[in-house]
C-alpha positions as CSV (number, residue, x, y, z in Angstrom):
1,M,0.0,0.0,0.0
2,E,1.3,3.5,-1.0
3,K,1.8,6.0,1.9
4,A,1.2,9.6,1.3
5,P,3.9,11.9,2.3
6,L,3.7,13.8,5.6
7,L,3.4,17.6,5.5
8,D,5.0,19.9,7.9
9,I,2.7,23.0,7.6
10,A,2.7,24.2,11.3
11,R,3.4,28.0,11.7
12,R,4.0,28.7,7.9
13,D,2.2,31.3,6.0
14,L,0.0,29.3,3.6
15,R,-1.4,32.1,1.5
16,G,-1.2,31.1,-2.2
17,C,-0.5,27.4,-1.4
18,T,-2.5,24.5,-2.4
19,L,-2.7,21.4,-0.3
20,R,-3.2,18.2,-2.1
21,A,-3.7,14.8,-0.6
22,R,-4.5,11.4,-1.9
23,Q,-5.8,8.3,-0.1
24,V,-5.9,4.8,-1.6
25,V,-9.2,2.9,-0.7
26,G,-9.3,-0.9,-1.4
27,L,-12.9,-0.8,-2.5
28,D,-14.6,-0.4,-5.8
29,P,-16.4,2.9,-6.1
30,P,-20.0,1.7,-5.4
31,A,-18.9,0.0,-2.1
32,A,-16.9,3.1,-1.2
33,F,-19.8,5.4,-1.8
34,A,-22.1,3.1,0.1
35,F,-19.8,3.3,3.2
36,F,-19.7,7.1,3.1
37,E,-23.4,7.6,2.6
38,D,-24.3,5.6,5.6
39,P,-24.5,8.0,8.7
40,K,-23.5,5.3,11.1
41,N,-20.1,5.3,9.5
42,L,-19.3,9.0,10.3
43,A,-18.0,8.2,13.8
44,A,-15.5,5.7,12.3
45,I,-14.0,8.4,9.9
46,T,-14.2,11.5,12.3
47,P,-11.1,12.3,14.3
48,P,-11.8,11.4,18.1
49,W,-10.9,15.0,19.2
50,L,-14.0,16.2,17.5
51,D,-16.1,14.1,20.0
52,F,-18.5,13.3,17.2
53,R,-21.8,11.4,18.3
54,I,-25.1,10.7,16.6
55,V,-27.8,11.7,19.0
56,G,-30.9,10.9,16.9
57,D,-32.3,8.6,14.5
58,C,-29.9,8.3,11.5
59,G,-32.1,6.0,9.3
60,G,-31.4,7.9,6.2
61,R,-28.4,8.4,4.2
62,V,-25.8,11.2,3.8
63,C,-26.8,13.1,0.5
64,R,-27.2,16.6,-0.7
65,G,-29.8,18.3,1.6
66,A,-29.6,15.9,4.6
67,E,-29.5,17.3,8.0
């Protein structure tokens, strides 16, 4: 598996810079989209320091206009 290079951007002036990142996912596109549109998976992909929690019914899917 290919690893993305680490970026040291702390305390630098980033005006006029572009940050590019790439992540390789071992799934075909339909399986990857199915994972990301299921709200129950948000906790698995959200950094722990954000203390993300689902506090209500998340029976739907993540899509344009979802709240």
